[in-house]
C-alpha positions in Angstrom: 25.2 -58.6 60.0 22.9 -59.2 63.0 24.1 -59.6 66.6 22.3 -61.4 69.4 21.9 -59.4 72.6 20.5 -60.9 75.8 18.6 -58.7 78.2 16.9 -59.4 81.5 13.4 -58.2 82.0 10.5 -59.0 84.3 8.1 -61.7 83.3 5.4 -59.0 83.0 7.5 -56.9 80.6 8.2 -60.0 78.5 4.5 -60.8 78.3 3.7 -57.2 77.4 6.4 -57.1 74.6 5.1 -60.4 73.2 1.5 -59.2 73.2 2.4 -55.9 71.5 4.5 -57.7 68.9 1.6 -60.1 68.2 -0.8 -57.1 67.8 1.6 -55.5 65.3 2.0 -58.9 63.5 5.8 -58.6 64.1 8.5 -60.1 66.3 9.8 -58.7 69.6 13.2 -58.2 67.9 11.6 -56.2 65.2 9.5 -53.9 67.4 12.6 -53.2 69.5 14.5 -52.4 66.4 11.8 -50.2 65.0 11.6 -48.3 68.3 15.3 -47.6 68.7 15.6 -46.3 65.1 12.7 -43.9 65.7 13.7 -42.8 69.2 15.7 -39.6 69.7 19.2 -40.6 70.8 21.6 -37.8 71.7 21.4 -34.9 69.3 20.4 -36.9 66.3 16.9 -36.5 64.9 14.8 -39.7 64.7 14.5 -41.3 61.3 11.1 -41.5 59.6 
């Protein structure tokens, strides 16, 4: 199940996220999801 999360970011950050997603042929949601599942969080190792 997916959950919607609203965040507040600057306009510049929004533009940068959209540009990065476009370069990767992906959506902003997907690049954020990919990032968090590869980032080290606590003592867990990132997934590859």
